C-alpha positions in Angstrom: 6.1 7.8 6.7 8.9 6.4 8.7 11.6 5.6 6.1 13.5 3.4 8.5 10.8 0.8 8.4 9.3 1.3 5.0 11.7 0.0 2.3 15.3 -1.1 2.5 17.2 -0.5 -0.8 20.6 -1.9 0.2 19.5 -5.0 2.3 21.2 -3.8 5.5 17.9 -4.3 7.4 17.1 -0.6 7.8 14.8 1.3 5.4 16.2 4.3 3.6 15.3 7.2 1.4 16.4 5.3 -1.7 14.0 2.6 -0.7 11.2 5.2 -0.5 12.1 6.6 -3.9 12.0 3.1 -5.4 8.4 2.7 -4.2 7.0 6.0 -5.3 4.9 4.4 -8.0 3.2 2.2 -5.4 2.6 5.1 -3.1 1.0 7.1 -6.0 -1.2 4.1 -6.9 -2.7 4.3 -3.4 -3.9 7.8 -4.2 -1.2 9.7 -2.3 0.2 12.8 -3.8 2.1 14.0 -0.7 4.4 12.2 1.7 4.9 13.3 5.2 8.2 12.0 6.6 8.9 11.5 10.3 12.1 13.2 11.3 15.2 11.9 9.5 17.6 14.7 10.4 20.7 14.3 12.6 19.5 14.1 16.2 20.6 12.8 19.6 17.2 10.9 19.6 16.2 11.9 23.1 12.8 12.8 21.7 12.3 10.2 19.0 14.2 12.3 16.4 12.2 15.5 17.0 15.1 17.0 18.8 17.0 17.9 15.6 20.6 18.8 16.0 21.3 19.5 12.3 18.6 20.3 9.8 21.1 19.8 6.9 22.2 16.3 7.7 20.2 13.1 7.3 20.7 10.9 10.4 23.1 8.0 9.8 21.8 4.6 11.0 24.0 1.7 12.1 
């Protein structure tokens, strides 16, 4: 799942983790019992976010 395009909880135009949390019932109703997230850690985004610079920080988005 790419949270940035899945669900936007604060209407800023960018999906976020709270948006995903708000849709967990829907995801479960599809039969999913695991969610695989694309990288959402802090990164310089040279390699689409897979070049993580800090595994303890969620990447801020403008």
